[in-house]
C-alpha positions in Angstrom: 31.6 -195.6 27.1 32.9 -198.1 24.4 32.8 -201.7 25.6 35.5 -204.1 24.7 34.7 -206.8 22.0 33.3 -209.9 23.6 35.5 -212.6 23.8 35.5 -216.5 24.9 36.1 -216.9 28.6 39.6 -218.1 28.4 40.8 -215.3 26.2 39.2 -212.7 28.6 41.2 -214.6 31.3 44.4 -214.2 29.4 44.2 -210.6 28.1 42.6 -209.0 31.3 44.0 -205.3 31.3 47.2 -204.8 33.3 47.7 -202.2 35.8 50.2 -200.1 32.9 47.5 -200.9 30.3 44.8 -198.9 31.9 47.1 -196.3 33.9 45.9 -193.4 31.9 42.3 -194.4 32.0 40.5 -191.8 33.9 37.0 -192.4 35.2 35.3 -192.6 31.9 37.5 -195.5 30.7 36.8 -198.7 29.3 37.8 -201.9 30.9 37.7 -205.4 29.4 34.0 -206.9 29.6 33.0 -210.4 30.5 31.6 -212.3 27.6 29.9 -214.6 29.9 25.9 -213.6 30.6 22.9 -215.0 32.3 21.2 -217.5 29.7 17.9 -215.7 30.0 16.3 -212.6 31.7 14.2 -212.9 34.3 11.9 -210.2 34.8 10.6 -211.1 38.3 10.7 -208.0 40.8 13.4 -207.3 43.2 14.1 -204.5 45.5 16.4 -201.2 44.6 16.5 -200.0 48.4 12.8 -200.0 49.3 11.9 -199.6 45.8 10.4 -202.5 43.9 12.3 -202.8 40.4 12.3 -205.5 37.8 15.5 -207.7 38.1 16.6 -206.3 34.5 16.5 -202.6 35.6 18.2 -203.1 39.2 21.6 -203.1 37.7 21.2 -200.1 35.6 20.0 -198.1 38.8 23.0 -199.5 40.6 25.6 -198.0 38.2 24.1 -194.8 38.3 24.6 -194.9 42.2 28.2 -195.7 41.9 28.7 -193.5 38.7 27.9 -190.7 41.0 29.7 -191.2 44.3 33.0 -192.8 42.5 35.5 -190.1 43.1 34.5 -189.8 47.1 33.4 -193.0 47.6 36.3 -193.8 50.3 35.8 -190.4 51.6 32.4 -191.3 52.4 33.3 -194.3 53.9 35.5 -192.9 56.4 32.7 -190.3 57.2 29.9 -192.8 57.5 31.8 -195.5 59.6 34.1 -192.9 61.6 36.9 -194.9 59.9 35.9 -198.3 61.0 36.0 -199.7 57.5 39.6 -199.5 57.7 39.4 -202.0 60.7 36.7 -204.0 59.2 38.6 -204.5 55.9 41.8 -205.2 57.9 40.2 -208.0 59.7 38.8 -209.3 56.3 42.5 -209.4 54.9 43.7 -210.8 58.1 41.3 -213.8 57.8 42.2 -214.5 54.1 45.6 -215.0 55.1 46.9 -214.9 51.4 50.1 -217.0 50.9 53.6 -215.8 51.3 55.8 -218.1 49.7 53.8 -219.6 46.8 51.9 -218.1 43.9 48.4 -217.1 44.9 45.9 -215.6 42.6 43.1 -213.9 44.0 40.1 -212.4 42.7 38.4 -209.2 44.4 34.8 -208.5 43.3 33.0 -205.0 43.6 36.1 -203.6 44.9 37.0 -201.0 42.0 38.8 -198.5 43.9 41.2 -200.9 44.9 40.9 -200.7 48.8 40.9 -204.3 49.6 43.1 -205.5 46.8 45.8 -203.1 48.2 45.8 -204.5 51.6 45.6 -208.1 49.9 49.1 -207.1 48.2 50.5 -205.5 51.4 49.7 -208.9 53.5 51.0 -211.3 50.7 54.5 -212.2 49.2 55.3 -211.0 45.8 54.0 -214.0 44.0 50.4 -212.9 44.6 48.4 -211.3 41.8 44.9 -209.7 42.7 42.4 -209.3 39.9 40.1 -206.4 40.9 36.5 -206.9 39.2 33.7 -204.4 38.9 30.6 -203.6 36.8 31.4 -200.1 37.0 33.9 -198.0 35.2 33.9 -195.2 37.1 35.0 -197.2 40.2 37.6 -198.9 38.1 39.0 -195.7 37.1 39.6 -194.6 40.6 41.4 -197.9 41.4 43.5 -197.6 38.1 44.8 -194.3 38.9 45.2 -195.2 42.9 47.3 -198.1 41.6 49.6 -196.3 39.3 50.8 -194.5 42.4 51.6 -197.6 43.9 53.9 -198.8 41.6 52.6 -202.5 41.4 53.8 -203.6 38.0 52.3 -207.3 37.2 50.5 -207.8 40.6 47.2 -206.2 39.9 44.7 -205.7 37.1 41.3 -204.0 36.8 38.4 -205.8 34.8 34.7 -204.7 34.2 32.7 -207.4 34.4 29.3 -208.9 36.2 29.7 -211.0 39.5 27.0 -212.8 38.0 29.0 -214.0 34.9 32.6 -214.0 35.7 34.9 -214.0 32.7 37.5 -216.9 34.0 37.4 -220.6 33.6 36.5 -223.0 36.4 39.0 -223.1 39.2 41.1 -220.2 38.4 41.4 -218.5 41.7 42.9 -219.3 45.0 40.8 -216.8 47.0 37.7 -214.5 46.5 36.7 -211.5 48.4 33.6 -209.0 48.1 33.3 -206.2 50.3 30.0 -204.2 50.6 29.0 -205.3 47.3 27.1 -208.3 47.4 23.7 -206.5 48.4 24.0 -204.7 45.1 23.9 -207.7 43.1 20.5 -208.6 41.6 20.7 -212.1 41.6 22.8 -213.0 44.6 22.6 -216.8 44.5 24.3 -216.6 41.0 26.9 -214.3 42.0 27.6 -217.1 44.8 27.3 -219.8 42.1 29.9 -218.0 40.1 32.1 -217.3 43.2 32.2 -221.2 43.8 32.9 -222.0 40.2 36.1 -219.9 39.8 37.7 -221.1 43.0 39.8 -223.9 43.0 39.4 -226.7 45.2 40.7 -225.7 48.8 40.2 -222.0 48.1 38.2 -219.7 50.0 35.5 -217.3 49.8 34.9 -214.3 52.0 32.3 -211.7 52.3 32.5 -208.5 54.0 28.6 -207.0 54.3 26.6 -204.8 56.6 23.7 -206.5 58.3 20.4 -205.5 59.7 20.7 -204.4 63.2 17.8 -206.0 65.4 19.4 -205.3 69.0 16.7 -203.3 71.1 17.5 -199.4 71.6 20.8 -199.7 69.3 18.4 -200.4 66.3 16.7 -197.3 66.7 19.6 -195.0 67.3 21.4 -196.9 64.2 18.2 -196.3 62.1 18.3 -192.7 63.0 21.9 -192.3 62.0 21.4 -194.1 59.0 18.5 -192.3 57.5 19.0 -188.9 58.7 22.6 -188.4 58.7 24.2 -190.3 56.3 22.3 -189.0 53.3 23.1 -185.6 54.6 26.5 -186.3 54.7 26.6 -187.8 51.3 24.8 -184.5 49.8 27.5 -182.3 51.5 30.4 -184.3 50.3 29.5 -185.8 47.1 26.4 -183.8 46.0 24.3 -186.8 46.0 22.2 -187.7 49.3 19.8 -189.8 47.4 22.6 -192.4 46.4 23.5 -192.9 50.1 19.7 -193.1 50.9 19.7 -196.1 48.6 22.8 -197.7 50.1 21.2 -197.5 53.7 17.9 -198.9 52.6 19.5 -201.5 50.6 21.3 -202.8 54.2 17.6 -203.1 55.4 16.5 -205.5 52.7 19.7 -207.7 52.9 19.4 -211.0 54.5 20.3 -211.5 58.1 23.7 -213.3 58.7 22.1 -216.7 59.2 20.0 -216.6 56.3 23.0 -215.3 54.2 24.9 -218.1 55.4 22.3 -220.4 54.3 22.7 -219.0 50.9 26.3 -219.4 50.9 26.0 -223.3 51.7 23.5 -223.9 49.2 26.1 -222.4 46.5 28.2 -225.5 47.4 30.6 -223.8 50.3 31.4 -226.2 53.1 32.5 -224.9 56.5 30.4 -221.8 56.4 30.9 -219.3 59.1 30.0 -215.7 59.8 31.7 -213.3 62.5 30.2 -210.2 63.8 31.9 -207.2 63.9 31.3 -203.8 66.0 28.3 -205.1 67.4 26.8 -206.9 64.3 26.8 -203.7 62.4 29.0 -205.8 59.7 29.7 -209.4 59.4 32.6 -211.4 57.6 31.0 -214.6 55.9 33.4 -217.5 55.1 33.3 -220.5 53.0 35.4 -223.1 51.6 35.3 -224.8 48.3 36.1 -228.4 49.5 
């Protein structure tokens, strides 16, 4: 995959690829790349599921997972959650409440297939613009093809970049969402700091993410389902069971809701809350830049 030439932050923001610029791109397409990058490489250990890896290695491993499953990602979401992921994403957008009668610029991170972005555009007024940002070109390719069929000229664009190094100036966006993506970021505090930076004063951060289940009895049933059936479904539908084993393991390694809420507050957000859905399987985390 050929990367776009690096640009400074302002020019990248201005030249982010439009829907119809990338309409013909397939899953192997190139998308604009961020010029921002972490100032140094931290070789401390982190987790990739239950495996211990170097921080510098994790992103490549995560990329391999999503390149493998991109084409069937939303189908697998339906299978794994019995369709509940649709209701969870609806709840996320309902909590966002995008503006109806004024310009509203939104950033959806790790949302390559466009599933959340399309919901935001349906709920918002015609002055809303959504940038879908993902580090994985295969996921973005799926989203760009879906967007083309929806005929949304000027309302959506797709940008390949890292959540840890957003290619936008400070105070660019009115809203920021990330659904089922934050746990795959190697440096979560850095991603939260970047979210805070690019939001305007008064902007809202919303994160939809799974949580480790610790309810007696239910936790055993959930583990049995997750570790046995989900990889089997992944193998049958996408031909890749191991990627779904990683996704299950990554949930178990993610901080519990209270701990993640503290991380959001430490990034600078105020009025931080979390709302449990479906018995605590997932949570909507919220914070405001005040």
